[in-house]
TIMI-2910 file (N, C-alpha, C, CB; in pm, 1 decimal, decimal comma, always signed):
<rs>
+----------+----------+----------+----------+----------+----------+----------+----------+----------+----------+----------+----------+------+
!      n_x !      n_y !      n_z !     ca_x !     ca_y !     ca_z !      c_x !      c_y !      c_z !     cb_x !     cb_y !     cb_z ! resn !
+----------+----------+----------+----------+----------+----------+----------+----------+----------+----------+----------+----------+------+
!  +7963,8 ! +22610,9 ! +15610,5 !  +7958,9 ! +22502,2 ! +15603,9 !  +7905,8 ! +22457,5 ! +15749,5 !  +8078,7 ! +22458,3 ! +15553,8 !  Met !
!  +7822,9 ! +22348,2 ! +15740,8 !  +7799,2 ! +22250,8 ! +15824,9 !  +7870,8 ! +22177,3 ! +15954,1 !  +7784,1 ! +22182,3 ! +15752,0 !  Ser !
!  +7839,1 ! +22157,2 ! +16025,0 !  +7915,5 ! +22038,2 ! +16105,6 !  +7842,0 ! +21920,9 ! +16147,9 !  +7972,8 ! +22087,3 ! +16231,8 !  Phe !
!  +7889,0 ! +21816,9 ! +16120,9 !  +7738,8 ! +21712,9 ! +16175,5 !  +7788,0 ! +21647,2 ! +16278,0 !  +7668,0 ! +21583,9 ! +16063,7 !  Asp !
!  +7799,8 ! +21718,1 ! +16399,8 !  +7868,1 ! +21652,4 ! +16539,0 !  +7850,2 ! +21471,5 ! +16560,0 !  +7778,0 ! +21735,8 ! +16685,6 !  Phe !
!  +7747,2 ! +21425,8 ! +16499,7 !  +7738,7 ! +21282,0 ! +16542,0 !  +7851,3 ! +21231,1 ! +16421,5 !  +7559,4 ! +21206,0 ! +16534,3 !  Glu !
!  +7849,4 ! +21262,3 ! +16281,3 !  +7960,1 ! +21226,0 ! +16206,3 !  +8094,7 ! +21175,4 ! +16234,8 !  +7978,3 ! +21310,0 ! +16152,4 !  Thr !
!  +8154,9 ! +21328,1 ! +16320,2 !  +8257,3 ! +21326,9 ! +16353,9 !  +8291,6 ! +21226,9 ! +16450,3 !  +8278,0 ! +21431,0 ! +16380,4 !  Phe !
!  +8160,4 ! +21241,8 ! +16621,9 !  +8211,2 ! +21160,1 ! +16727,1 !  +8231,4 ! +20983,0 ! +16721,1 !  +8117,7 ! +21195,3 ! +16833,0 !  Phe !
!  +8135,1 ! +20923,9 ! +16542,3 !  +8150,4 ! +20808,6 ! +16541,8 !  +8285,6 ! +20803,4 ! +16460,5 !  +8031,5 ! +20739,1 ! +16495,2 !  Tyr !
!  +8307,5 ! +20887,1 ! +16388,5 !  +8436,4 ! +20821,6 ! +16326,8 !  +8543,4 ! +20841,4 ! +16361,1 !  +8457,6 ! +20837,9 ! +16217,4 !  Gln !
!  +8621,3 ! +20965,6 ! +16414,6 !  +8742,7 ! +21010,9 ! +16489,9 !  +8752,3 ! +20877,1 ! +16571,7 !  +8726,2 ! +21162,7 ! +16585,7 !  Thr !
!  +8905,0 ! +20899,2 ! +16530,5 !  +9009,3 ! +20790,0 ! +16571,5 !  +9049,8 ! +20820,2 ! +16718,0 !  +9147,1 ! +20791,1 ! +16471,4 !  Asn !
!  +8984,2 ! +20968,7 ! +16808,4 !  +8992,1 ! +20959,2 ! +16960,5 !  +8915,3 ! +20939,3 ! +17009,7 !  +9023,2 ! +21034,9 ! +17025,6 !  Thr !
!  +8956,2 ! +20874,7 ! +17131,0 !  +8802,1 ! +20822,3 ! +17218,9 !  +8751,6 ! +20931,9 ! +17269,3 !  +8813,5 ! +20713,8 ! +17355,3 !  Pro !
!  +8621,9 ! +20919,8 ! +17285,9 !  +8515,7 ! +21022,9 ! +17324,9 !  +8375,0 ! +20930,9 ! +17368,3 !  +8484,4 ! +21136,4 ! +17182,1 !  Ala !
!  +8344,8 ! +21024,2 ! +17477,1 !  +8217,2 ! +21009,6 ! +17535,6 !  +8166,8 ! +21069,5 ! +17602,3 !  +8198,2 ! +20936,5 ! +17581,6 !  Cys !
!  +8039,0 ! +21043,5 ! +17632,5 !  +7969,9 ! +21147,3 ! +17731,0 !  +7929,4 ! +21027,2 ! +17846,8 !  +7813,6 ! +21247,8 ! +17651,6 !  Phe !
!  +7921,7 ! +21110,3 ! +17962,3 !  +7893,2 ! +21052,9 ! +18040,1 !  +7792,8 ! +21138,6 ! +18208,6 !  +8026,7 ! +20991,4 ! +18041,1 !  Ala !
!  +7719,1 ! +21063,1 ! +18282,5 !  +7622,6 ! +21103,8 ! +18342,5 !  +7675,5 ! +21127,9 ! +18456,8 !  +7520,5 ! +21031,2 ! +18340,8 !  Ser !
!  +7607,0 ! +21223,5 ! +18539,4 !  +7676,4 ! +21277,9 ! +18676,3 !  +7681,2 ! +21118,6 ! +18781,9 !  +7552,5 ! +21433,8 ! +18763,0 !  Met !
!  +7659,3 ! +21033,8 ! +18726,6 !  +7606,8 ! +20934,0 ! +18816,3 !  +7710,6 ! +20816,8 ! +18830,0 !  +7467,5 ! +20882,1 ! +18763,5 !  Glu !
!  +7786,4 ! +20847,8 ! +18757,3 !  +7889,6 ! +20773,6 ! +18679,2 !  +7889,2 ! +20675,7 ! +18596,7 !  +7957,5 ! +20734,7 ! +18738,5 !  Gly !
!  +7786,3 ! +20654,5 ! +18494,6 !  +7782,7 ! +20589,6 ! +18404,3 !  +7822,3 ! +20680,5 ! +18266,5 !  +7659,3 ! +20527,2 ! +18414,6 !  Tyr !
!  +7896,0 ! +20582,6 ! +18152,2 !  +7912,5 ! +20611,0 ! +18034,1 !  +7748,6 ! +20627,9 ! +17919,1 !  +8018,0 ! +20494,1 ! +18000,3 !  Phe !
!  +7698,3 ! +20726,1 ! +17898,7 !  +7600,6 ! +20717,2 ! +17870,3 !  +7570,0 ! +20732,1 ! +17673,2 !  +7548,9 ! +20811,3 ! +17970,8 !  Thr !
!  +7670,0 ! +20746,6 ! +17647,6 !  +7752,4 ! +20736,8 ! +17480,8 !  +7878,6 ! +20744,3 ! +17445,0 !  +7721,6 ! +20832,7 ! +17394,6 !  Leu !
!  +7947,1 ! +20612,9 ! +17416,1 !  +8085,9 ! +20593,2 ! +17393,2 !  +8082,9 ! +20571,4 ! +17217,5 !  +8149,0 ! +20451,2 ! +17493,2 !  Val !
!  +8224,2 ! +20646,0 ! +17178,5 !  +8210,5 ! +20617,5 ! +16992,5 !  +8286,3 ! +20467,1 ! +17011,5 !  +8327,8 ! +20763,2 ! +16851,9 !  Asn !
!  +8366,1 ! +20435,5 ! +16890,6 !  +8433,1 ! +20302,1 ! +16869,0 !  +8581,4 ! +20330,7 ! +16901,0 !  +8412,3 ! +20242,0 ! +16713,1 !  Pro !
!  +8606,9 ! +20439,6 ! +16916,2 !  +8724,9 ! +20466,1 ! +16959,4 !  +8729,2 ! +20412,2 ! +17113,0 !  +8752,2 ! +20614,7 ! +16938,5 !  Ala !
!  +8639,6 ! +20493,3 ! +17136,9 !  +8637,3 ! +20444,7 ! +17310,0 !  +8592,2 ! +20339,1 ! +17382,3 !  +8574,4 ! +20518,8 ! +17380,7 !  Met !
!  +8545,8 ! +20237,5 ! +17299,2 !  +8506,4 ! +20062,5 ! +17288,7 !  +8681,7 ! +19987,3 ! +17309,0 !  +8414,6 ! +20009,9 ! +17075,7 !  Glu !
!  +8720,7 ! +20037,8 ! +17239,1 !  +8842,0 ! +19969,4 ! +17160,7 !  +8939,2 ! +20064,4 ! +17291,8 !  +8867,3 ! +20016,2 ! +16939,4 !  Lys !
!  +8930,3 ! +20148,4 ! +17331,1 !  +9061,6 ! +20195,2 ! +17433,8 !  +9004,0 ! +20137,2 ! +17562,7 !  +9097,4 ! +20386,3 ! +17451,1 !  Ala !
!  +8871,7 ! +20142,9 ! +17608,2 !  +8833,1 ! +20057,8 ! +17738,3 !  +8845,3 ! +19894,3 ! +17676,3 !  +8649,9 ! +20102,6 ! +17802,7 !  Leu !
!  +8854,3 ! +19815,3 ! +17595,1 !  +8872,5 ! +19695,5 ! +17554,8 !  +8757,9 ! +19602,8 ! +17589,1 !  +8990,6 ! +19654,3 ! +17603,1 !  Gly !
!  +8642,5 ! +19718,0 ! +17579,7 !  +8467,9 ! +19617,1 ! +17624,2 !  +8382,7 ! +19665,0 ! +17506,8 !  +8358,2 ! +19675,5 ! +17811,8 !  Arg !
!  +8317,2 ! +19610,1 ! +17470,8 !  +8149,4 ! +19653,9 ! +17395,7 !  +8103,2 ! +19764,7 ! +17453,1 !  +8015,9 ! +19542,5 ! +17418,5 !  Pro !
!  +8022,6 ! +19843,6 ! +17362,7 !  +7976,6 ! +19948,9 ! +17393,7 !  +7807,5 ! +19909,2 ! +17521,4 !  +7956,4 ! +20026,5 ! +17227,8 !  Ala !
!  +7778,9 ! +19816,9 ! +17478,3 !  +7639,1 ! +19767,0 ! +17554,3 !  +7727,5 ! +19765,3 ! +17661,5 !  +7542,4 ! +19613,0 ! +17512,4 !  Asn !
!  +7817,3 ! +19663,5 ! +17705,3 !  +7884,5 ! +19643,8 ! +17866,1 !  +7910,1 ! +19777,7 ! +17942,0 !  +8043,0 ! +19565,8 ! +17861,0 !  Glu !
!  +7998,7 ! +19852,3 ! +17852,9 !  +8014,8 ! +19988,6 ! +17912,0 !  +7937,0 ! +20063,0 ! +17979,2 !  +8038,2 ! +20059,0 ! +17840,5 !  Ile !
!  +7797,1 ! +20053,2 ! +17881,3 !  +7680,0 ! +20160,3 ! +17930,5 !  +7656,3 ! +20064,6 ! +18091,0 !  +7498,8 ! +20170,1 ! +17791,6 !  Tyr !
!  +7633,4 ! +19949,1 ! +18078,5 !  +7569,8 ! +19887,5 ! +18212,7 !  +7690,3 ! +19888,8 ! +18314,5 !  +7506,1 ! +19719,7 ! +18191,1 !  Lys !
!  +7784,3 ! +19923,6 ! +18332,1 !  +7895,1 ! +19935,8 ! +18465,2 !  +7919,3 ! +20082,0 ! +18472,0 !  +8058,0 ! +19849,2 ! +18444,3 !  Thr !
!  +7952,2 ! +20093,1 ! +18596,0 !  +8014,7 ! +20248,6 ! +18616,9 !  +8117,3 ! +20263,2 ! +18612,3 !  +8000,7 ! +20314,8 ! +18718,9 !  His !
!  +8165,0 ! +20353,1 ! +18616,7 !  +8267,1 ! +20319,5 ! +18569,1 !  +8411,4 ! +20292,6 ! +18641,7 !  +8268,9 ! +20398,1 ! +18490,5 !  Phe !
!  +8353,3 ! +20291,0 ! +18814,5 !  +8454,9 ! +20266,3 ! +18903,8 !  +8476,9 ! +20136,0 ! +18925,1 !  +8436,1 ! +20323,8 ! +19017,0 !  Thr !
!  +8385,4 ! +20052,6 ! +18818,8 !  +8381,5 ! +19881,3 ! +18838,7 !  +8495,3 ! +19883,3 ! +18680,9 !  +8160,4 ! +19773,3 ! +18821,7 !  Lys !
!  +8478,4 ! +19978,1 ! +18636,3 !  +8620,6 ! +19922,4 ! +18516,2 !  +8782,5 ! +19986,2 ! +18591,2 !  +8593,5 ! +20031,8 ! +18302,1 !  Met !
!  +8777,3 ! +20103,7 ! +18621,7 !  +8880,5 ! +20178,8 ! +18713,9 !  +8984,1 ! +20134,6 ! +18814,6 !  +8815,4 ! +20250,3 ! +18783,6 !  Met !
!  +9096,0 ! +20116,8 ! +18806,6 !  +9152,0 ! +20054,6 ! +18894,9 !  +9170,1 ! +20107,5 ! +19058,9 !  +9260,8 ! +20034,9 ! +18832,5 !  Leu !
!  +9114,4 ! +20087,7 ! +19132,6 !  +9048,1 ! +20131,9 ! +19299,5 !  +9157,7 ! +20221,3 ! +19296,0 !  +9038,9 ! +20003,4 ! +19459,0 !  Pro !
!  +9295,0 ! +20200,7 ! +19319,5 !  +9406,1 ! +20252,0 ! +19370,5 !  +9380,3 ! +20439,6 ! +19305,0 !  +9558,6 ! +20144,9 ! +19305,6 !  Glu !
!  +9325,6 ! +20434,1 ! +19167,5 !  +9318,4 ! +20591,9 ! +19138,5 !  +9180,5 ! +20646,3 ! +19167,3 !  +9353,2 ! +20627,6 ! +18982,1 !  Asp !
!  +9089,3 ! +20570,1 ! +19239,6 !  +8952,7 ! +20676,4 ! +19259,1 !  +8973,2 ! +20797,2 ! +19342,6 !  +8826,1 ! +20602,7 ! +19333,9 !  His !
!  +9043,4 ! +20784,9 ! +19438,6 !  +9036,7 ! +20863,2 ! +19494,6 !  +9079,5 ! +21006,1 ! +19434,8 !  +9083,6 ! +20818,8 ! +19583,8 !  Asp !
!  +9156,3 ! +20993,5 ! +19365,7 !  +9242,7 ! +21122,5 ! +19356,7 !  +9126,6 ! +21147,3 ! +19211,5 !  +9462,5 ! +21103,2 ! +19330,4 !  Glu !
!  +9059,0 ! +21114,5 ! +19128,3 !  +8985,7 ! +21115,5 ! +19043,4 !  +8902,6 ! +21162,8 ! +19098,9 !  +8965,3 ! +21025,7 ! +18984,8 !  Ser !
!  +8823,4 ! +21080,0 ! +19179,8 !  +8687,6 ! +21213,9 ! +19239,3 !  +8730,6 ! +21268,0 ! +19331,6 !  +8534,0 ! +21172,8 ! +19299,4 !  Phe !
!  +8828,0 ! +21332,0 ! +19332,8 !  +8886,3 ! +21470,5 ! +19422,0 !  +8899,0 ! +21539,0 ! +19338,2 !  +9015,7 ! +21477,0 ! +19505,0 !  Gln !
!  +8989,8 ! +21547,1 ! +19222,7 !  +8954,9 ! +21658,1 ! +19123,3 !  +8851,9 ! +21648,1 ! +19074,8 !  +9027,8 ! +21676,7 ! +19024,4 !  Val !
!  +8753,1 ! +21567,5 ! +18990,5 !  +8624,0 ! +21570,0 ! +18918,7 !  +8503,2 ! +21700,9 ! +19020,8 !  +8559,7 ! +21373,4 ! +18919,4 !  Met !
!  +8547,1 ! +21638,2 ! +19192,8 !  +8422,9 ! +21690,6 ! +19248,3 !  +8469,7 ! +21861,8 ! +19270,7 !  +8375,5 ! +21596,5 ! +19405,9 !  Ala !
!  +8597,7 ! +21902,6 ! +19260,1 !  +8646,6 ! +22015,9 ! +19232,9 !  +8588,7 ! +22092,0 ! +19101,8 !  +8780,1 ! +21992,5 ! +19228,3 !  Gln !
!  +8633,3 ! +22027,9 ! +19013,8 !  +8599,1 ! +22046,0 ! +18868,5 !  +8448,9 ! +22064,0 ! +18889,6 !  +8643,5 ! +21915,2 ! +18762,2 !  Lys !
!  +8373,7 ! +22005,7 ! +18882,6 !  +8248,0 ! +21966,3 ! +18842,0 !  +8197,8 ! +22099,6 ! +18949,0 !  +8196,8 ! +21781,6 ! +18870,3 !  Leu !
!  +8196,7 ! +22135,4 ! +19085,2 !  +8147,7 ! +22221,9 ! +19164,7 !  +8159,4 ! +22328,1 ! +19164,9 !  +8162,7 ! +22208,2 ! +19245,9 !  Ala !
!  +8280,3 ! +22381,3 ! +19037,0 !  +8264,7 ! +22489,6 ! +18997,2 !  +8178,7 ! +22480,9 ! +18860,4 !  +8390,7 ! +22548,2 ! +18993,4 !  Lys !
!  +8149,0 ! +22389,3 ! +18761,9 !  +8112,1 ! +22373,9 ! +18657,4 !  +8233,3 ! +22404,3 ! +18551,5 !  +7997,6 ! +22445,4 ! +18651,0 !  Glu !
!  +8335,9 ! +22339,0 ! +18603,5 !  +8407,4 ! +22299,4 ! +18512,1 !  +8443,4 ! +22176,2 ! +18483,2 !  +8487,6 ! +22350,6 ! +18518,8 !  Glu !
!  +8564,0 ! +22179,5 ! +18352,7 !  +8605,8 ! +22024,7 ! +18291,3 !  +8740,0 ! +22050,9 ! +18394,7 !  +8641,0 ! +21995,8 ! +18073,1 !  Gly !
!  +8769,1 ! +21932,6 ! +18308,2 !  +8868,5 ! +21863,4 ! +18376,7 !  +8970,5 ! +21869,7 ! +18275,8 !  +8831,7 ! +21721,7 ! +18425,3 !  Val !
!  +9106,0 ! +21956,3 ! +18318,3 !  +9248,3 ! +21941,6 ! +18190,2 !  +9295,1 ! +21845,0 ! +18152,8 !  +9372,6 ! +21989,4 ! +18213,7 !  Asp !
!  +9346,4 ! +21791,5 ! +18249,4 !  +9388,1 ! +21635,3 ! +18260,9 !  +9378,3 ! +21576,9 ! +18398,2 !  +9538,2 ! +21612,3 ! +18216,4 !  Thr !
!  +9343,8 ! +21424,0 ! +18332,1 !  +9300,1 ! +21342,2 ! +18459,9 !  +9333,6 ! +21193,8 ! +18382,4 !  +9109,7 ! +21370,6 ! +18520,6 !  Leu !
!  +9452,6 ! +21177,9 ! +18499,2 !  +9512,0 ! +21014,8 ! +18403,4 !  +9467,6 ! +20923,6 ! +18551,0 !  +9761,0 ! +20997,9 ! +18342,9 !  Val !
!  +9399,2 ! +20812,0 ! +18484,0 !  +9365,3 ! +20695,7 ! +18549,2 !  +9397,0 ! +20566,0 ! +18462,6 !  +9220,9 ! +20704,9 ! +18586,0 !  Asn !
!  +9399,5 ! +20464,7 ! +18514,4 !  +9431,2 ! +20322,7 ! +18502,5 !  +9298,1 ! +20236,2 ! +18507,8 !  +9531,5 ! +20280,6 ! +18618,9 !  Arg !
!  +9264,9 ! +20180,2 ! +18347,5 !  +9114,2 ! +20099,3 ! +18343,1 !  +9161,7 ! +19963,9 ! +18318,5 !  +8994,8 ! +20149,4 ! +18212,6 !  Tyr !
!  +9126,2 ! +19880,1 ! +18376,5 !  +9110,2 ! +19754,6 ! +18346,0 !  +8966,8 ! +19685,5 ! +18232,6 !  +9108,0 ! +19705,7 ! +18488,5 !  Lys !
!  +9083,9 ! +19581,9 ! +18138,6 !  +8960,9 ! +19586,3 ! +18007,0 !  +8876,8 ! +19430,8 ! +18036,6 !  +9055,0 ! +19587,3 ! +17802,5 !  Thr !
!  +8825,8 ! +19395,5 ! +17956,3 !  +8776,2 ! +19286,9 ! +17953,8 !  +8844,3 ! +19168,4 ! +17944,6 !  +8707,0 ! +19292,9 ! +17879,9 !  Ala !
!  +8965,9 ! +19160,0 ! +17938,2 !  +9068,3 ! +19097,2 ! +17872,9 !  +9196,8 ! +19122,6 ! +18012,8 !  +9098,5 ! +19180,2 ! +17698,1 !  Asp !
!  +9158,9 ! +19173,8 ! +18117,3 !  +9274,8 ! +19176,5 ! +18191,5 !  +9364,1 ! +19274,9 ! +18109,6 !  +9336,0 ! +19030,9 ! +18212,7 !  Glu !
!  +9390,2 ! +19356,8 ! +18077,8 !  +9492,9 ! +19434,6 ! +18070,7 !  +9488,2 ! +19563,3 ! +18174,5 !  +9501,5 ! +19471,1 ! +17931,3 !  Arg !
!  +9574,9 ! +19634,5 ! +18151,1 !  +9546,6 ! +19769,5 ! +18211,9 !  +9595,4 ! +19869,0 ! +18123,0 !  +9609,3 ! +19789,7 ! +18349,3 !  Ile !
!  +9510,1 ! +20026,4 ! +18119,4 !  +9525,7 ! +20081,0 ! +17998,6 !  +9512,5 ! +20241,5 ! +18084,3 !  +9401,5 ! +20023,7 ! +17864,9 !  Val !
!  +9665,2 ! +20322,3 ! +18013,3 !  +9636,7 ! +20430,4 ! +18113,2 !  +9584,5 ! +20553,6 ! +18013,0 !  +9783,4 ! +20472,2 ! +18211,7 !  Thr !
!  +9472,8 ! +20586,6 ! +18064,7 !  +9397,3 ! +20703,4 ! +17969,3 !  +9428,3 ! +20844,7 ! +18043,7 !  +9208,5 ! +20677,8 ! +17958,1 !  Leu !
!  +9437,9 ! +20927,0 ! +17963,4 !  +9448,6 ! +21067,3 ! +17999,6 !  +9354,6 ! +21124,4 ! +17962,0 !  +9548,4 ! +21133,6 ! +17960,1 !  Leu !
!  +9245,8 ! +21198,8 ! +18044,0 !  +9128,9 ! +21290,6 ! +17972,5 !  +9128,0 ! +21399,0 ! +17974,5 !  +9016,8 ! +21282,5 ! +18004,3 !  Trp !
!  +9055,6 ! +21413,6 ! +17913,0 !  +8984,0 ! +21630,0 ! +17939,4 !  +8863,6 ! +21621,5 ! +17948,2 !  +8996,0 ! +21772,4 ! +17794,2 !  Asn !
!  +8790,5 ! +21670,7 ! +18017,7 !  +8676,0 ! +21693,7 ! +17982,4 !  +8580,4 ! +21745,2 ! +18008,0 !  +8648,7 ! +21642,1 ! +17969,9 !  Thr !
!  +8471,9 ! +21789,7 ! +17946,7 !  +8357,2 ! +21942,1 ! +17971,9 !  +8274,6 ! +21869,5 ! +18053,6 !  +8253,6 ! +22025,6 ! +17820,2 !  Thr !
!  +8240,3 ! +21981,7 ! +18118,7 !  +8086,3 ! +21963,7 ! +18143,0 !  +7924,6 ! +22016,1 ! +18012,2 !  +8079,9 ! +22065,4 ! +18291,6 !  Tyr !
!  +7856,5 ! +21982,2 ! +18046,2 !  +7781,1 ! +22024,8 ! +17948,1 !  +7633,0 ! +22065,8 ! +18045,8 !  +7770,6 ! +21899,2 ! +17820,7 !  Val !
!  +7658,6 ! +22193,7 ! +18087,3 !  +7539,4 ! +22226,6 ! +18208,4 !  +7414,0 ! +22201,9 ! +18108,2 !  +7541,3 ! +22416,8 ! +18290,2 !  Lys !
!  +7408,7 ! +22206,6 ! +18007,7 !  +7260,1 ! +22202,7 ! +17948,9 !  +7167,5 ! +22035,0 ! +17945,4 !  +7283,1 ! +22262,5 ! +17774,3 !  Glu !
!  +7245,6 ! +21954,3 ! +17896,9 !  +7288,9 ! +21768,9 ! +17964,3 !  +7287,6 ! +21772,9 ! +18074,1 !  +7434,4 ! +21689,5 ! +17943,6 !  Lys !
!  +7345,0 ! +21813,3 ! +18180,7 !  +7376,7 ! +21753,2 ! +18318,2 !  +7451,9 ! +21646,4 ! +18290,5 !  +7258,8 ! +21711,4 ! +18404,7 !  Asp !
!  +7601,0 ! +21671,4 ! +18162,5 !  +7646,7 ! +21522,6 ! +18146,3 !  +7769,3 ! +21617,0 ! +18111,9 !  +7567,6 ! +21389,3 ! +18024,3 !  Gln !
!  +7857,3 ! +21530,0 ! +18118,3 !  +8085,3 ! +21539,8 ! +18106,3 !  +8045,1 ! +21453,1 ! +17972,5 !  +8250,3 ! +21411,6 ! +18284,8 !  Ile !
!  +8124,3 ! +21522,6 ! +17849,3 !  +8154,2 ! +21490,2 ! +17740,6 !  +8316,4 ! +21490,0 ! +17788,9 !  +8092,8 ! +21583,0 ! +17622,2 !  Phe !
!  +8396,1 ! +21416,1 ! +17698,8 !  +8509,4 ! +21359,0 ! +17766,2 !  +8613,2 ! +21325,8 ! +17610,6 !  +8452,9 ! +21201,0 ! +17876,0 !  Ala !
!  +8684,3 ! +21335,6 ! +17641,1 !  +8833,1 ! +21239,3 ! +17500,2 !  +8916,3 ! +21194,9 ! +17574,1 !  +8950,5 ! +21341,1 ! +17371,8 !  Thr !
!  +8999,9 ! +21095,7 ! +17546,9 !  +9075,0 ! +21044,0 ! +17612,9 !  +9205,3 ! +20967,2 ! +17551,6 !  +8999,2 ! +20979,3 ! +17677,9 !  Ala !
!  +9292,8 ! +20963,5 ! +17540,4 !  +9402,7 ! +20923,9 ! +17486,9 !  +9472,3 ! +20794,7 ! +17580,6 !  +9489,4 ! +21052,9 ! +17472,6 !  Phe !
!  +9534,7 ! +20748,3 ! +17497,8 !  +9561,6 ! +20607,6 ! +17567,7 !  +9719,6 ! +20624,3 ! +17605,1 !  +9528,9 ! +20460,2 ! +17455,0 !  Glu !
!  +9737,1 ! +20631,6 ! +17707,0 !  +9946,1 ! +20651,3 ! +17745,1 ! +10033,4 ! +20554,6 ! +17757,2 !  +9994,7 ! +20710,2 ! +17888,0 !  Val !
!  +9984,7 ! +20440,5 ! +17820,0 !  +9997,9 ! +20358,6 ! +17877,9 ! +10174,6 ! +20320,8 ! +17857,4 !  +9887,3 ! +20271,5 ! +17840,4 !  Thr !
! +10168,0 ! +20299,8 ! +17716,4 ! +10305,7 ! +20280,8 ! +17648,3 ! +10415,7 ! +20372,4 ! +17678,1 ! +10291,3 ! +20288,1 ! +17507,7 !  Ala !
! +10386,6 ! +20488,7 ! +17704,8 ! +10410,5 ! +20644,5 ! +17687,5 ! +10491,5 ! +20620,3 ! +17861,7 ! +10224,8 ! +20778,5 ! +17660,4 !  Glu !
! +10352,0 ! +20601,7 ! +17959,1 ! +10388,0 ! +20571,0 ! +18092,0 ! +10469,9 ! +20487,5 ! +18123,8 ! +10305,2 ! +20542,0 ! +18153,2 !  Lys !
! +10469,8 ! +20345,6 ! +18072,0 ! +10563,1 ! +20255,7 ! +18096,0 ! +10728,4 ! +20334,4 ! +18084,1 ! +10531,6 ! +20132,5 ! +17986,7 !  Cys !
! +10770,2 ! +20370,3 ! +17934,8 ! +10888,3 ! +20405,6 ! +17861,2 ! +10942,3 ! +20536,1 ! +18025,1 ! +10836,5 ! +20491,0 ! +17652,1 !  Lys !
! +10878,7 ! +20593,2 ! +18069,0 ! +10897,0 ! +20685,0 ! +18169,4 ! +10910,3 ! +20589,5 ! +18286,1 ! +10781,9 ! +20793,5 ! +18180,6 !  Leu !
! +10842,9 ! +20522,5 ! +18308,7 ! +10889,9 ! +20451,9 ! +18442,1 ! +11043,6 ! +20352,7 ! +18411,3 ! +10743,8 ! +20337,6 ! +18498,4 !  Met !
! +11050,8 ! +20284,7 ! +18291,2 ! +11148,5 ! +20261,7 ! +18263,1 ! +11270,3 ! +20332,3 ! +18267,0 ! +11127,2 ! +20232,5 ! +18188,6 !  Ala !
! +11206,4 ! +20464,3 ! +18214,0 ! +11337,6 ! +20616,7 ! +18220,4 ! +11399,8 ! +20601,1 ! +18368,6 ! +11246,2 ! +20822,8 ! +18211,1 !  Ala !
! +11266,0 ! +20623,2 ! +18449,0 ! +11297,0 ! +20620,3 ! +18621,7 ! +11388,1 ! +20545,0 ! +18624,9 ! +11189,7 ! +20568,4 ! +18730,1 !  Cys !
! +11366,8 ! +20419,3 ! +18622,6 ! +11395,9 ! +20294,4 ! +18700,0 ! +11577,1 ! +20295,8 ! +18655,9 ! +11283,0 ! +20133,5 ! +18635,7 !  Leu !
! +11595,8 ! +20332,5 ! +18538,1 ! +11731,1 ! +20343,9 ! +18481,9 ! +11835,1 ! +20420,8 ! +18567,3 ! +11720,9 ! +20410,1 ! +18350,0 !  Asn !
! +11785,6 ! +20529,0 ! +18604,8 ! +11829,7 ! +20657,1 ! +18650,8 ! +11960,2 ! +20599,1 ! +18763,8 ! +11684,2 ! +20755,4 ! +18728,1 !  Gln !
+----------+----------+----------+----------+----------+----------+----------+----------+----------+----------+----------+----------+------+
</rs>
């Protein structure tokens, strides 16, 4: 049985992407476009920090720097992004460093609703 990564990448409902070490997405699937609320051409030309909420920069950079120094991926990283229509989405990332390409492969899950439920539960205690 052969495996066609490209078909899987573009047809999965899981947001997936490749990103350069310089902080630009180099390839995104349609599910990632939906999660980030932007078309691929806009995502490719925008440094990811311009889409991420500034309050999440330091922690995200620190976690990524520690893992990349060891050429490791990140099991779980949560940060928030602003979509083109100004919505805030919370994404839970899993990343893998692809040494041969010097890029990061990542999948993300939108956890905005879950985060809101957790915050509401905490406030009601």
